[in-house]
Every structure is written in structure tokens, then in C-alpha cells.
C-alpha positions as CSV (number, residue, x, y, z in Angstrom):
1,X,48.0,0.8,10.1
2,X,44.8,1.5,11.7
3,X,42.5,-1.6,10.9
4,X,39.3,0.4,11.4
5,X,40.4,3.0,8.8
6,X,41.3,0.1,6.4
7,X,37.8,-1.3,6.9
8,X,36.1,2.1,6.3
9,X,38.2,2.6,3.2
10,X,37.3,-0.7,1.7
11,X,33.6,0.0,2.6
12,X,33.8,3.3,0.8
13,X,35.4,1.8,-2.3
14,X,32.7,-1.0,-2.4
15,X,29.8,1.4,-2.2
16,X,31.4,3.6,-5.0
17,X,31.9,0.5,-7.1
18,X,28.3,-0.8,-6.7
19,X,26.8,2.5,-7.5
20,X,29.1,3.0,-10.5
21,X,28.4,-0.5,-11.7
22,X,24.8,0.1,-11.8
23,X,25.4,3.3,-13.9
24,X,27.7,1.6,-16.2
25,X,25.5,-1.4,-16.9
26,X,22.6,1.0,-17.5
27,X,24.5,3.0,-20.1
28,X,25.9,-0.3,-21.6
29,X,22.4,-1.8,-22.1
30,X,21.2,1.3,-23.6
31,X,24.2,1.4,-25.9
32,X,25.1,5.0,-24.8
33,X,28.4,6.6,-24.1
34,X,29.2,7.3,-20.4
35,X,31.9,9.3,-18.6
36,X,31.8,8.0,-15.0
37,X,31.8,4.4,-14.5
38,X,32.7,2.0,-11.5
39,X,36.2,3.1,-10.9
40,X,35.3,6.8,-11.1
41,X,32.4,6.4,-8.6
42,X,34.9,4.5,-6.4
43,X,37.4,7.3,-6.5
44,X,34.6,9.9,-5.9
45,X,33.4,8.1,-2.7
46,X,37.2,7.7,-1.6
47,X,37.5,11.5,-2.2
48,X,34.7,12.1,0.2
49,X,36.3,9.9,2.9
50,X,39.7,11.5,2.4
51,X,38.2,15.1,2.5
52,X,36.7,14.2,5.9
53,X,40.1,12.7,7.1
54,X,42.3,15.6,6.0
55,X,39.6,18.2,6.9
56,X,40.1,17.1,10.5
57,X,43.7,18.5,10.2
58,X,43.2,21.3,7.6
59,X,40.5,23.9,8.1
60,X,38.3,24.4,5.1
61,X,39.7,21.3,3.3
62,X,36.3,19.6,3.1
63,X,34.8,22.8,1.5
64,X,37.5,23.0,-1.1
65,X,37.2,19.4,-2.0
66,X,33.4,19.6,-2.2
67,X,33.4,22.5,-4.5
68,X,36.1,20.8,-6.6
69,X,33.9,17.4,-6.9
70,X,31.0,19.6,-7.6
71,X,32.8,21.5,-10.5
72,X,34.0,18.2,-12.0
73,X,30.5,16.8,-12.0
74,X,29.1,20.0,-13.5
75,X,31.8,19.8,-16.3
76,X,30.7,16.2,-17.2
77,X,27.0,17.4,-17.3
78,X,28.0,20.4,-19.5
79,X,29.9,18.1,-21.9
80,X,27.0,15.6,-22.0
81,X,24.6,18.3,-22.9
82,X,26.7,20.2,-25.5
83,X,28.2,17.2,-27.2
84,X,25.6,14.6,-26.9
85,X,22.5,16.6,-26.5
86,X,21.5,14.5,-23.4
87,X,19.7,16.3,-20.6
88,X,19.5,13.6,-17.9
89,X,21.3,14.5,-14.7
90,X,20.7,11.4,-12.7
91,X,24.3,10.0,-12.9
92,X,25.8,13.4,-11.8
93,X,23.5,13.6,-8.8
94,X,24.3,10.0,-7.9
95,X,28.1,10.8,-8.1
96,X,27.7,13.8,-5.8
97,X,25.7,11.7,-3.3
98,X,28.4,9.0,-3.5
99,X,30.9,11.7,-2.4
100,X,28.7,12.5,0.5
101,X,28.4,8.9,1.4
102,X,32.3,8.9,1.7
103,X,32.2,11.8,4.0
104,X,29.5,10.0,6.1
105,X,31.7,7.0,6.6
106,X,34.4,9.2,7.9
107,X,32.1,10.8,10.4
108,X,31.2,7.2,11.8
109,X,27.9,7.2,10.0
110,X,28.7,4.0,8.3
111,X,25.5,2.2,8.9
112,X,23.5,5.1,7.5
113,X,25.8,5.5,4.5
114,X,25.4,1.9,3.6
115,X,21.5,2.1,3.9
116,X,21.5,5.2,1.8
117,X,23.8,3.6,-0.8
118,X,21.3,0.6,-1.1
119,X,18.4,3.1,-1.5
120,X,20.2,4.8,-4.3
121,X,21.0,1.7,-6.2
122,X,17.3,0.6,-5.9
123,X,16.1,4.0,-7.1
124,X,18.5,3.9,-10.0
125,X,17.4,0.4,-10.8
126,X,13.7,0.9,-10.8
127,X,13.7,3.6,-13.5
128,X,11.8,1.5,-16.1
129,X,9.1,0.7,-13.6
130,X,8.9,4.4,-12.5
131,X,8.5,5.3,-16.2
132,X,5.8,2.7,-16.6
133,X,3.9,4.1,-13.7
134,X,4.4,7.8,-15.0
135,X,2.9,6.7,-18.4
136,X,-0.3,5.5,-16.7
137,X,-0.8,8.5,-14.3
138,X,-3.0,11.1,-15.7
139,X,-3.6,14.7,-14.7
140,X,-6.7,13.7,-13.0
141,X,-4.8,11.3,-10.9
142,X,-2.5,14.1,-9.9
143,X,-5.4,16.4,-9.1
144,X,-6.6,13.5,-6.9
145,X,-3.3,13.4,-4.9
146,X,-3.6,17.1,-4.5
147,X,-7.2,16.6,-3.2
148,X,-5.9,14.1,-0.6
149,X,-3.3,16.5,0.5
150,X,-5.9,19.4,0.8
151,X,-8.3,17.0,2.7
152,X,-5.6,16.1,5.0
153,X,-3.7,19.3,5.6
154,X,-6.1,21.9,4.9
155,X,-9.7,20.9,5.7
156,X,-9.0,18.4,8.5
157,X,-7.1,20.8,10.9
158,X,-10.0,23.4,10.8
159,X,-12.7,20.8,11.8
160,X,-13.7,20.6,15.4
161,X,-12.6,17.5,17.4
162,X,-15.7,17.3,19.6
163,X,-19.1,15.7,19.7
164,X,-21.8,17.9,18.2
165,X,-25.4,17.7,17.1
166,X,-28.4,16.0,18.8
167,X,-27.3,13.5,21.4
168,X,-23.7,14.5,20.7
169,X,-23.2,11.6,18.4
170,X,-21.2,13.3,15.6
171,X,-17.5,14.3,15.5
172,X,-16.6,16.2,12.4
173,X,-12.9,15.7,12.8
174,X,-13.0,12.0,13.3
175,X,-15.6,11.6,10.5
176,X,-13.3,13.5,8.1
177,X,-10.3,11.3,9.3
178,X,-12.2,8.1,8.4
179,X,-13.1,9.5,4.9
180,X,-9.5,10.3,4.2
181,X,-8.4,6.8,5.3
182,X,-10.9,5.0,3.1
183,X,-10.1,7.4,0.2
184,X,-6.5,6.7,0.4
185,X,-6.9,2.9,0.7
186,X,-9.3,2.8,-2.3
187,X,-6.9,5.0,-4.3
188,X,-4.2,2.5,-3.8
189,X,-6.2,-0.3,-5.3
190,X,-7.2,2.0,-8.2
191,X,-3.6,2.9,-8.9
192,X,-2.6,-0.7,-8.9
193,X,-5.3,-1.6,-11.4
194,X,-4.4,1.3,-13.6
195,X,-0.6,0.5,-13.7
196,X,-1.1,-3.3,-13.9
197,X,-4.2,-3.1,-16.1
198,X,-7.2,-5.3,-15.9
199,X,-5.9,-7.1,-19.0
200,X,-3.3,-8.8,-16.6
201,X,-5.9,-11.3,-15.6
202,X,-8.4,-12.2,-13.0
203,X,-6.0,-12.6,-10.1
204,X,-4.2,-9.4,-10.3
205,X,-7.4,-7.4,-11.0
206,X,-9.2,-9.4,-8.4
207,X,-6.5,-8.6,-5.7
208,X,-6.4,-5.0,-6.4
209,X,-10.1,-4.8,-6.7
210,X,-10.5,-6.2,-3.3
211,X,-9.0,-3.1,-2.0
212,X,-11.8,-1.0,-3.7
213,X,-14.8,-3.2,-3.8
214,X,-14.8,-7.0,-3.6
215,X,-18.6,-6.9,-4.3
216,X,-17.9,-5.2,-7.7
217,X,-15.4,-8.0,-8.6
218,X,-17.8,-10.7,-7.5
219,X,-20.7,-9.2,-9.5
220,X,-18.6,-8.8,-12.7
221,X,-17.0,-12.2,-12.7
222,X,-20.3,-13.8,-11.9
223,X,-21.9,-12.1,-14.9
224,X,-19.4,-13.2,-17.4
225,X,-18.8,-16.6,-16.0
226,X,-21.8,-18.2,-18.1
227,X,-19.6,-17.4,-21.2
228,X,-16.9,-19.7,-20.2
229,X,-18.3,-22.2,-17.8
230,X,-15.3,-24.5,-18.3
231,X,-13.1,-22.1,-16.5
232,X,-14.7,-22.3,-13.0
233,X,-11.3,-22.4,-11.2
234,X,-10.2,-19.0,-12.8
235,X,-13.3,-17.2,-12.0
236,X,-13.6,-18.7,-8.5
237,X,-10.0,-17.8,-7.8
238,X,-10.7,-14.1,-9.0
239,X,-13.7,-13.8,-6.7
240,X,-12.0,-15.4,-3.6
241,X,-8.8,-13.5,-3.9
242,X,-10.9,-10.2,-3.9
243,X,-12.6,-11.5,-0.8
244,X,-9.1,-12.4,0.7
245,X,-7.8,-8.8,0.1
246,X,-10.9,-7.3,1.7
247,X,-10.1,-9.2,4.9
248,X,-6.6,-7.8,4.6
249,X,-8.1,-4.2,4.0
250,X,-10.2,-4.6,7.2
251,X,-7.2,-5.5,9.3
252,X,-5.4,-2.5,8.0
253,X,-8.3,-0.3,8.8
254,X,-8.1,-1.5,12.4
255,X,-4.4,-1.1,12.5
256,X,-4.6,2.5,11.5
257,X,-7.2,3.4,14.1
258,X,-6.3,1.2,17.1
259,X,-3.1,-0.8,17.3
260,X,-4.3,-2.7,20.4
261,X,-7.6,-3.8,18.7
262,X,-5.6,-4.7,15.6
263,X,-3.5,-7.2,17.6
264,X,-6.6,-9.3,18.3
265,X,-8.1,-8.8,14.9
266,X,-5.0,-10.1,13.4
267,X,-5.7,-13.5,14.8
268,X,-8.9,-14.3,12.7
269,X,-8.3,-11.9,9.9
270,X,-4.7,-12.6,9.0
271,X,-5.4,-16.3,9.4
272,X,-8.3,-16.0,7.0
273,X,-6.1,-14.2,4.5
274,X,-3.5,-16.8,4.7
275,X,-6.1,-19.7,4.2
276,X,-7.6,-17.6,1.4
277,X,-4.4,-17.2,-0.4
278,X,-3.7,-21.0,-0.1
279,X,-7.2,-21.8,-1.6
280,X,-6.6,-19.3,-4.3
281,X,-3.3,-21.0,-5.2
282,X,-5.1,-24.4,-5.2
283,X,-7.7,-23.0,-7.7
284,X,-4.8,-21.6,-9.8
285,X,-3.0,-24.8,-10.0
286,X,-6.1,-26.6,-11.1
287,X,-7.1,-23.9,-13.6
288,X,-6.5,-24.6,-17.4
289,X,-4.2,-22.1,-19.3
290,X,-6.6,-19.3,-20.5
291,X,-6.7,-15.6,-20.7
292,X,-9.7,-14.1,-18.7
293,X,-10.2,-10.4,-18.9
294,X,-12.8,-8.4,-17.1
295,X,-13.7,-4.7,-16.6
296,X,-15.9,-3.0,-14.1
297,X,-16.5,0.7,-14.4
298,X,-16.4,1.0,-10.6
299,X,-12.9,-0.3,-10.5
300,X,-11.8,2.1,-13.1
301,X,-13.4,5.1,-11.5
302,X,-11.0,7.2,-9.4
303,X,-12.3,6.8,-5.7
304,X,-10.4,9.9,-4.6
305,X,-13.0,12.4,-5.2
306,X,-14.4,15.0,-2.8
307,X,-18.0,13.8,-3.5
308,X,-17.1,10.1,-2.6
309,X,-15.3,11.3,0.6
310,X,-18.4,13.3,1.7
311,X,-20.6,10.3,1.0
312,X,-18.5,8.1,3.1
313,X,-18.1,10.5,5.7
314,X,-22.0,10.8,6.0
315,X,-22.3,7.0,6.1
316,X,-19.7,6.7,8.9
317,X,-21.3,9.5,10.7
318,X,-24.6,7.7,10.6
319,X,-23.3,4.2,11.5
320,X,-21.0,5.6,14.3
321,X,-23.9,7.5,15.7
322,X,-26.2,4.4,15.4
323,X,-23.8,2.3,17.3
324,X,-23.3,4.8,20.1
325,X,-27.0,5.1,20.4
326,X,-27.9,1.3,20.5
327,X,-24.9,0.6,22.6
328,X,-26.2,2.9,25.3
329,X,-29.6,1.3,25.3
330,X,-29.1,-2.3,24.3
331,X,-25.4,-3.0,25.0
332,X,-23.3,-5.2,22.7
333,X,-26.3,-7.0,21.3
334,X,-27.4,-3.7,19.7
335,X,-24.0,-3.2,18.4
336,X,-24.0,-6.7,16.7
337,X,-27.4,-5.8,15.1
338,X,-26.1,-2.7,13.6
339,X,-23.0,-4.5,12.5
340,X,-25.0,-7.2,10.6
341,X,-27.2,-4.6,9.0
342,X,-24.2,-2.4,7.9
343,X,-22.3,-5.4,6.6
344,X,-25.0,-6.0,3.9
345,X,-23.7,-3.1,1.8
346,X,-20.4,-1.8,3.5
347,X,-17.7,-3.3,5.8
348,X,-15.5,-0.2,5.9
349,X,-17.7,2.3,7.8
350,X,-18.6,-0.2,10.6
351,X,-15.0,-1.4,10.9
352,X,-13.7,2.1,11.4
353,X,-16.6,2.9,13.6
354,X,-16.0,0.0,16.0
355,X,-12.3,0.5,15.9
356,X,-12.7,4.1,17.0
357,X,-15.1,3.2,19.7
358,X,-12.7,0.6,21.1
359,X,-9.8,3.1,21.0
360,X,-12.1,5.4,23.1
361,X,-12.9,2.6,25.4
362,X,-16.5,3.0,24.8
363,X,-16.6,-0.6,23.7
364,X,-14.5,-3.7,24.7
365,X,-12.0,-5.1,22.3
366,X,-13.9,-8.3,22.2
367,X,-17.3,-6.6,21.4
368,X,-15.6,-4.5,18.6
369,X,-13.9,-7.6,17.2
370,X,-17.2,-9.5,17.2
371,X,-19.0,-6.7,15.5
372,X,-16.4,-6.3,12.8
373,X,-16.4,-10.1,12.2
374,X,-20.3,-10.1,12.1
375,X,-20.2,-7.3,9.5
376,X,-17.5,-9.0,7.4
377,X,-19.3,-12.3,7.5
378,X,-22.7,-10.7,6.6
379,X,-21.0,-8.9,3.7
380,X,-19.4,-12.3,2.5
381,X,-22.8,-14.2,2.6
382,X,-24.3,-11.3,0.5
383,X,-21.6,-11.6,-2.0
384,X,-22.0,-15.5,-2.0
385,X,-25.7,-15.0,-2.9
386,X,-24.8,-12.7,-5.7
387,X,-22.4,-15.3,-7.1
388,X,-25.1,-18.0,-7.0
389,X,-27.8,-15.7,-8.4
390,X,-25.5,-14.4,-11.4
391,X,-23.0,-17.1,-11.8
392,X,-25.1,-20.3,-11.1
393,X,-24.7,-23.3,-8.9
394,X,-21.3,-24.5,-10.1
395,X,-19.4,-21.3,-9.6
396,X,-21.4,-20.7,-6.4
397,X,-20.4,-24.1,-5.0
398,X,-16.8,-23.5,-5.7
399,X,-17.0,-20.2,-3.9
400,X,-19.0,-21.9,-1.1
401,X,-15.9,-24.0,-0.1
402,X,-14.1,-20.8,0.5
403,X,-16.9,-19.5,2.5
404,X,-16.8,-22.6,4.8
405,X,-13.0,-21.9,5.3
406,X,-13.8,-18.2,6.2
407,X,-16.6,-19.4,8.6
408,X,-14.0,-21.7,10.4
409,X,-11.2,-19.0,10.6
410,X,-13.3,-16.0,11.5
411,X,-15.5,-17.6,14.3
412,X,-12.7,-19.9,15.2
413,X,-10.4,-16.8,15.6
414,X,-13.1,-15.3,17.9
415,X,-13.1,-18.4,20.1
416,X,-9.3,-18.3,20.3
417,X,-9.3,-14.5,21.2
418,X,-11.9,-15.3,23.9
419,X,-9.7,-18.1,25.3
420,X,-6.6,-15.9,25.2
421,X,-8.3,-13.0,26.9
């Protein structure tokens, strides 16, 4: 006997058994009748392998077997609909794919077959999670996704990719790309909050909120903190985790625009994120057991809107133009000044602007990194001032400890990058 064929047959049977077992357990847990279990799926997978095997000797055999399997699956679905009144076709589709996986193994695509089998099992298993997501998605959210597709595949291709306007400081194509990136990143945080719900507590909402606006999270938690001054660790954890995810967001933005720049940005920013998560965990372990809910209209507002994209596009265009202008006249020092000023209200526009200029080699990577850090740190100091102003000294001091860690990691990271370069 051919050992390789035996291995392939065992692999095919195991794949069929695993997919069939998932289907059987699903029906058993739901207390529903099922027609195709583990053994049936294993046999269907084996049929696929044998069809390929015999098809190499008999012309048209694969087609005959494929049609037979399809007819069998169609019959089970017809019986399911007519006798039980069930319309779901997931099991039947999974059975047919299992047959195709058997064929793939015969055609020496075993690694791909196993990979696809794992994906199928995962997709079948996450049905409850998908249903939960579907329940929270509204028609407005669907419209937002359509808008993102239109922005990306309809509007973007027709925009000129060249510098225009006075002093040639504005590029419509690149400006719109940046607006799409920020809209998409913010939409991820919005969907996370909508699915998980702000009721899940400070840490979950703070983390997702950091992808939208860590400033909004800081303001809201600082405002409601005086009502529960005994829960400093919880409120501080919610604020600091939103700041932590802001640093992750900045790194992702640089990664999207310029991979080479992202490699050096990763040193201070991922280190800061790691330290931030450790500090949040420390606060979490110290926090008393209590439920803290908070809501902020900005976090609940869908960020994927044409008006918001246009606003950010204008902001990016202004900052990008300002950086180009001052860099030509004042060098890196001018870039740092613009970074600090921009960081007072927004980090995204300056991050994308500096990343784009570094990619174009109009700015050194070290200068771009320094400008991004300057903007991020300025934004952090502004948020710390907000916490002190609205939340008081006790909450402010707890967050200040985190700010000290940020100072060490960010500027220490720049020093390390300078040393490595």
C-alpha cells in the first residue's frame, strides 16, 4: 500500500469528522433533528478524494460524482424544508465544501485543504457572535459601509494625484486617502462600542473609545468621577486605556502610510502601549468591584459620514500644507512647532502628514518621529489638564503617574532610535 495515499485518506476522514462533529453538536445543543453528522461528513470528504483518484483513470468520473453529491445534498435540504419547515442551508453548503476539500487533498493541495477546513469550522462556530453583531448593526451603519466603498472606489480614483493650488501645497488624492483611513479607523472603534455596548464598563468602552477620541473619554470620565470619588482606580484605568489605544492608533496610521517609518515609530509607541496596558492592569487589580457606566454622544455618533471625511480632509490639507511651508523656511524646528500646535486638538492629521512627508523623503524619519511624538505628548498634556480641571487633584494625580511613564517611554524611545540610527 502507498503510505502517502493512506496519510491522505486519514487526513480527509479527520477533516470530515471535525466539520461533521461541529454540525452535530450544534444541532444537539439546539435540540434539533439533523441528517448529516460526523460519519456522513467523513464519507462525503472521502468521496471527494476517491472522485479525484478514480477520475484520473476514468474520464468524466469527477463530474458524475460531483453531480451525485450535489443531488444528495439538495435532497436533504428539500426534506428539511418540506418536513421540518427549516430554511437554513449552512449544513448543506458545508457538506459540499467538505466534498471539494477531499478533491483538493487528492490534487496535492493538502495544506490549503486543512487551512480551509479550519476556516469553515471557525465560521460555523461563530454563528452566535455573528448574530449578535447583526442585531446591533442598523441600516445607517450599512449605508456608512457603502459610503466608505464609494469614497474608496468611486471618488478616490477620479481625484488628481498631484500638487495644486498656491505654492503647490495641496494634493487632492492624498488628502482624500487620509480622510478614508481616519474614517475607517474611527468606524472600527464605533462598531466595537456599538456591539460591546458602553454598558460593558469603563475598560471596554475606554479601549474602543481610544480608537475614536481619547479626549472624549477623558472628558466624560472626569466629569462623572466626582459622583464616585471612591472609585479612582476604575476611572483612571478607563482614561489611561483610552490613551494607550490612542498610541496604538498612531502606530497603525504610520504603518498604513510608511512601513519604514513605522519600524522606528514602533520602538517608542508599542513600548508605551505595553507599559500602558501593564499600568491599566495594575489599576484594575486595585479597583473595588463596582459597575461604572458612561456614555458620550461623540462615541455613539457614527464617524463614517461624508461631512466628517471632508472636515478631516480639510484639516489634513491645512496641516500638510503648513508643514511643507515651514519646513522649507525653518527646517525641522518649524515642523516641531506645527506638531505641537496641531497636537493641542488633533493627533491624526499631523501623524498622517508627517508619515506622508517621510515616505516622500521630504522629511527625515527621525524628524517625522520627533514631530509625531511632540504632537502625541502635547495632546496627552492637554488631556491631563482636562482631567485635573474636571476630575480634581486625586484623579489627576493617578493619571499623572501614567503620564510620567509616557514621558519616559516616548522620549526614551526617541533617544534609542537616535542611538540605533
